[in-house]
Every structure is written in structure tokens, then in C-alpha cells.
C-alpha positions as CSV (number, residue, x, y, z in Angstrom):
1,M,102.5,74.6,105.1
2,K,104.6,73.9,102.0
3,G,103.3,77.1,100.3
4,M,104.1,79.1,103.5
5,K,107.7,77.9,103.5
6,K,108.1,79.0,99.8
7,K,106.6,82.4,100.6
8,L,108.9,82.8,103.6
9,L,111.9,81.8,101.6
10,F,110.9,84.1,98.7
11,M,110.5,87.0,101.2
12,M,113.9,86.3,102.8
13,L,115.6,86.2,99.3
14,L,113.8,89.4,98.3
15,T,114.9,91.2,101.5
16,S,118.5,90.1,101.2
17,F,118.5,91.2,97.5
18,A,117.1,94.6,98.5
19,F,119.8,95.2,101.1
20,A,122.5,94.0,98.7
21,N,121.4,96.6,96.2
22,Q,121.4,99.6,98.5
23,A,123.8,102.3,97.5
24,T,126.8,100.4,96.3
25,R,129.4,100.1,99.0
26,I,132.9,101.2,98.0
27,K,136.1,100.6,99.8
28,Q,138.1,103.6,98.5
29,G,136.9,106.8,96.9
30,I,134.4,109.6,97.5
31,S,130.9,109.6,98.8
32,G,128.4,112.2,100.0
33,T,125.1,114.0,99.5
34,I,124.1,116.7,97.1
35,L,121.6,119.2,98.4
36,L,119.9,122.2,96.7
37,K,119.1,125.5,98.4
38,T,117.1,128.2,96.6
39,G,115.3,131.4,97.5
40,N,115.5,133.1,100.8
41,A,117.9,131.2,103.0
42,M,118.4,134.0,105.6
43,P,117.9,132.7,109.1
44,S,115.1,134.5,110.9
45,P,113.2,134.1,114.2
46,G,110.4,131.6,114.0
47,R,111.6,130.1,110.7
48,P,113.9,127.1,110.7
49,V,117.1,127.2,108.6
50,S,116.8,124.8,105.7
51,N,119.6,122.4,105.1
52,G,118.5,122.1,101.5
53,T,116.6,119.5,99.4
54,P,118.3,116.3,98.2
55,V,118.6,116.2,94.4
56,A,119.7,113.8,91.7
57,R,122.5,115.5,89.7
58,N,125.5,114.5,87.6
59,I,128.8,114.7,89.4
60,F,132.1,115.2,87.7
61,I,135.4,114.2,89.3
62,Y,138.5,115.9,87.8
63,E,142.2,115.8,88.5
64,L,142.9,118.4,91.1
65,T,141.9,121.7,89.5
66,R,143.1,125.2,90.4
67,R,141.0,128.2,89.8
68,T,143.3,129.1,86.9
69,D,142.5,125.8,85.2
70,A,138.9,126.8,84.5
71,I,136.7,129.7,83.5
72,A,134.6,130.8,86.5
73,N,131.4,132.8,86.8
74,G,131.0,133.0,90.5
75,T,130.5,129.4,91.7
76,L,129.9,128.0,88.2
77,Y,132.8,126.7,86.1
78,N,133.2,125.9,82.4
79,H,136.1,124.9,80.2
80,I,137.9,122.9,82.8
81,K,141.4,122.2,81.5
82,T,142.3,119.3,83.8
83,K,141.5,115.6,83.0
84,L,138.0,114.2,83.8
85,I,138.6,111.2,85.9
86,A,135.1,109.9,86.7
87,K,131.4,110.8,86.3
88,T,128.6,109.6,88.5
89,K,125.1,110.6,89.5
90,S,123.5,111.2,92.9
91,D,120.2,109.3,93.5
92,T,116.9,111.0,94.4
93,T,118.0,111.2,98.0
94,G,121.1,113.1,96.9
95,R,123.5,110.3,97.8
96,Y,126.4,109.2,95.6
97,A,129.6,107.2,95.8
98,V,132.4,106.7,93.3
99,A,135.4,104.4,93.6
100,L,138.7,106.1,92.9
101,P,142.4,105.5,93.2
102,T,144.4,107.4,95.9
103,G,145.0,111.0,94.9
104,K,143.6,114.6,95.1
105,Y,140.6,115.5,93.1
106,S,138.2,118.4,92.4
107,V,134.4,117.6,92.6
108,F,131.9,119.5,90.5
109,V,128.1,119.2,90.3
110,E,126.2,119.8,87.0
111,T,123.6,122.6,87.3
112,E,122.0,125.0,85.0
113,G,124.7,127.3,83.6
114,G,127.8,125.2,84.4
115,L,129.5,123.0,86.9
116,F,129.0,124.1,90.5
117,A,131.7,124.2,93.1
118,N,131.9,126.7,95.9
119,L,135.0,125.9,97.9
120,L,138.6,127.1,97.3
121,D,141.5,126.3,99.5
122,D,144.4,128.7,100.2
123,K,146.2,127.4,97.0
124,G,143.3,128.1,94.7
125,N,142.3,124.4,94.4
126,I,138.6,124.0,93.6
127,N,136.5,121.8,95.9
128,M,139.5,119.5,96.7
129,V,139.0,116.1,98.1
130,E,141.8,113.7,98.9
131,V,141.3,109.9,98.6
132,K,143.6,107.9,100.8
133,K,144.3,104.1,100.6
134,D,141.4,102.0,101.7
135,S,139.4,105.0,102.8
136,V,136.2,106.7,101.6
137,S,136.3,110.5,101.8
138,K,133.1,112.5,102.4
139,C,132.2,115.3,100.1
140,N,128.8,116.8,100.8
141,I,127.8,119.6,98.5
142,V,125.1,122.2,98.9
143,I,124.3,123.9,95.6
144,N,123.4,127.4,96.9
145,N,124.1,129.7,93.9
146,L,120.4,130.4,93.6
147,A,119.9,131.1,97.3
148,F,120.1,134.5,98.9
149,Y,121.2,135.3,102.5
């Protein structure tokens, strides 16, 4: 009976440790999922549309960056002139989270050939995400520069 209690206690501790070490919970910043789409992504009858495959990638958070602040080759960017604020990595399920102060940021994902970002707003800001006080902003990114539609 004594051994059973020790095993039960050990299992409870192990379980609580596992839950505590899930993706770190942040109170303010950016979180999301990184997915990769390649090949034929054209919807067609009888074939479901793929949302993409979760991937582990390096993610770079820069000060808000305009298109004129970087050299672009389609959706890939190099030589970004704004300040790098944070760097993180998505896990094998594509999930990531990074704590940040309030402000506006540009989010880029490292991929072969450069840093990927495929959204521009009407002011030319690249993949802009705003972090508000005590809030976590979602930024899901689908790397689709190798997909065709």
C-alpha cells in the first residue's frame, strides 16, 4: 500500500509538471502557429484544401517595418533596416509565443532564401501585429511561397 501511494504521488507530480511545461503562457505579446504549404494548393473537386503542415521555424520580430525598410524578392525579405526586437522558434506543432512590450511589430519567418512575410497593409507595413497592454495578439503565418494555385 505504501508503494502504491508513492507511485500515485509520483504520477501526480509528473502530470502537474507536464502541464506546467506546456507552451509557456505569456500575458502580453504575440502567439500563433506557423504552417507550410508547398506544391499544388489549387482547390479541386474531390480533393480537400490543405491548411498546411505545422513546422518548426525561427521567427524574427522587428520594429514595425515598411516595405521600403527591406529588400524584397516577392514574399522573401533581406537586409531589414529596422531594429530586431526578439527572436523565437516555433515547436514541431508550429506553435510559438513571445512576450513583448506594447507596440507595433513586423513578424518574419526564416525560410530558405530569406525571411518570409506575405502581408502588407495600406501603408506598406510588412506583416504588422499590434501588441496591446495585458493582451496576446494572434499571428498565424502560412508560408506559401512554394505553393502554386
